TORKOL-315940 format. One record per residue (C-alpha): residue number from 1; x, y, z. Coordinates in steps of 0.2 Angstrom, whole numbers, always signed. Layout:
BEGIN
{pos: NUM | px: X | py: Y | pz: Z}
...
! end
This chain:
BEGIN
{pos: 1 | px: +0 | py: +0 | pz: +0}
{pos: 2 | px: +7 | py: +17 | pz: -5}
{pos: 3 | px: +5 | py: +30 | pz: +9}
{pos: 4 | px: +12 | py: +44 | pz: -1}
{pos: 5 | px: +3 | py: +61 | pz: +2}
{pos: 6 | px: -4 | py: +68 | pz: -15}
{pos: 7 | px: +3 | py: +85 | pz: -19}
{pos: 8 | px: -9 | py: +99 | pz: -21}
{pos: 9 | px: -7 | py: +108 | pz: -38}
{pos: 10 | px: -14 | py: +126 | pz: -42}
{pos: 11 | px: -14 | py: +135 | pz: -58}
{pos: 12 | px: -7 | py: +153 | pz: -59}
{pos: 13 | px: -4 | py: +166 | pz: -72}
{pos: 14 | px: +15 | py: +168 | pz: -77}
{pos: 15 | px: +20 | py: +185 | pz: -84}
{pos: 16 | px: +34 | py: +184 | pz: -97}
{pos: 17 | px: +36 | py: +165 | pz: -96}
{pos: 18 | px: +53 | py: +158 | pz: -101}
{pos: 19 | px: +63 | py: +174 | pz: -100}
{pos: 20 | px: +74 | py: +182 | pz: -86}
{pos: 21 | px: +60 | py: +193 | pz: -78}
{pos: 22 | px: +47 | py: +179 | pz: -78}
{pos: 23 | px: +36 | py: +180 | pz: -62}
{pos: 24 | px: +18 | py: +176 | pz: -55}
{pos: 25 | px: +5 | py: +189 | pz: -61}
{pos: 26 | px: +1 | py: +198 | pz: -44}
{pos: 27 | px: -11 | py: +212 | pz: -39}
{pos: 28 | px: -11 | py: +225 | pz: -25}
{pos: 29 | px: -27 | py: +231 | pz: -17}
{pos: 30 | px: -24 | py: +249 | pz: -11}
{pos: 31 | px: -40 | py: +249 | pz: +1}
{pos: 32 | px: -34 | py: +233 | pz: +10}
{pos: 33 | px: -15 | py: +236 | pz: +7}
{pos: 34 | px: -15 | py: +218 | pz: +2}
{pos: 35 | px: -3 | py: +211 | pz: -12}
{pos: 36 | px: -8 | py: +194 | pz: -19}
{pos: 37 | px: -6 | py: +181 | pz: -32}
{pos: 38 | px: -22 | py: +174 | pz: -39}
{pos: 39 | px: -22 | py: +155 | pz: -39}
{pos: 40 | px: -35 | py: +143 | pz: -47}
{pos: 41 | px: -40 | py: +125 | pz: -45}
{pos: 42 | px: -41 | py: +121 | pz: -64}
{pos: 43 | px: -33 | py: +128 | pz: -80}
{pos: 44 | px: -51 | py: +131 | pz: -87}
{pos: 45 | px: -56 | py: +142 | pz: -72}
{pos: 46 | px: -39 | py: +151 | pz: -73}
{pos: 47 | px: -42 | py: +154 | pz: -92}
{pos: 48 | px: -60 | py: +161 | pz: -88}
{pos: 49 | px: -54 | py: +173 | pz: -75}
{pos: 50 | px: -39 | py: +178 | pz: -85}
{pos: 51 | px: -51 | py: +186 | pz: -98}
{pos: 52 | px: -57 | py: +197 | pz: -84}
{pos: 53 | px: -40 | py: +202 | pz: -76}
{pos: 54 | px: -32 | py: +219 | pz: -79}
{pos: 55 | px: -16 | py: +216 | pz: -89}
{pos: 56 | px: -4 | py: +223 | pz: -102}
{pos: 57 | px: -6 | py: +212 | pz: -117}
{pos: 58 | px: +3 | py: +225 | pz: -128}
{pos: 59 | px: +19 | py: +224 | pz: -119}
{pos: 60 | px: +19 | py: +208 | pz: -109}
{pos: 61 | px: +16 | py: +189 | pz: -112}
{pos: 62 | px: +6 | py: +178 | pz: -101}
{pos: 63 | px: +4 | py: +159 | pz: -99}
{pos: 64 | px: -6 | py: +149 | pz: -87}
{pos: 65 | px: +5 | py: +135 | pz: -78}
{pos: 66 | px: +2 | py: +123 | pz: -64}
{pos: 67 | px: +13 | py: +124 | pz: -48}
{pos: 68 | px: +14 | py: +113 | pz: -32}
{pos: 69 | px: +6 | py: +122 | pz: -18}
{pos: 70 | px: +21 | py: +123 | pz: -7}
{pos: 71 | px: +32 | py: +131 | pz: -21}
{pos: 72 | px: +18 | py: +143 | pz: -25}
{pos: 73 | px: +17 | py: +149 | pz: -6}
{pos: 74 | px: +36 | py: +149 | pz: -4}
{pos: 75 | px: +39 | py: +160 | pz: -20}
{pos: 76 | px: +25 | py: +171 | pz: -17}
{pos: 77 | px: +30 | py: +175 | pz: +2}
{pos: 78 | px: +48 | py: +178 | pz: -3}
{pos: 79 | px: +41 | py: +192 | pz: -14}
{pos: 80 | px: +29 | py: +199 | pz: -1}
{pos: 81 | px: +13 | py: +192 | pz: -9}
{pos: 82 | px: -1 | py: +182 | pz: -1}
{pos: 83 | px: -10 | py: +168 | pz: -12}
{pos: 84 | px: -29 | py: +168 | pz: -14}
{pos: 85 | px: -39 | py: +155 | pz: -22}
{pos: 86 | px: -51 | py: +163 | pz: -35}
{pos: 87 | px: -66 | py: +157 | pz: -45}
{pos: 88 | px: -69 | py: +160 | pz: -63}
{pos: 89 | px: -76 | py: +177 | pz: -60}
{pos: 90 | px: -62 | py: +183 | pz: -49}
{pos: 91 | px: -70 | py: +181 | pz: -32}
{pos: 92 | px: -60 | py: +176 | pz: -18}
{pos: 93 | px: -64 | py: +158 | pz: -12}
{pos: 94 | px: -51 | py: +157 | pz: +2}
{pos: 95 | px: -33 | py: +162 | pz: +7}
{pos: 96 | px: -21 | py: +149 | pz: +3}
{pos: 97 | px: -5 | py: +156 | pz: +12}
! end
């Protein structure tokens, strides 16, 4: 019997994938003074919400990628971001980190 714990994966939007300034797409809320990375349970939900997100498609490239929860939290916190799970309409479901 395999007692291995299954990894939890989330989908995030990567800005400028594959180049030196690649990073998670993050947002700041001036009212709550919160900076966060939006995460999603599926690629389809991420794609639907991405259409509604503010972004600079003229100067930046974006790609939706899967990432293990622990890596997402670690990298986000190193850069001063929290992580929130969002639905397809951009509403916060819960805080992940």
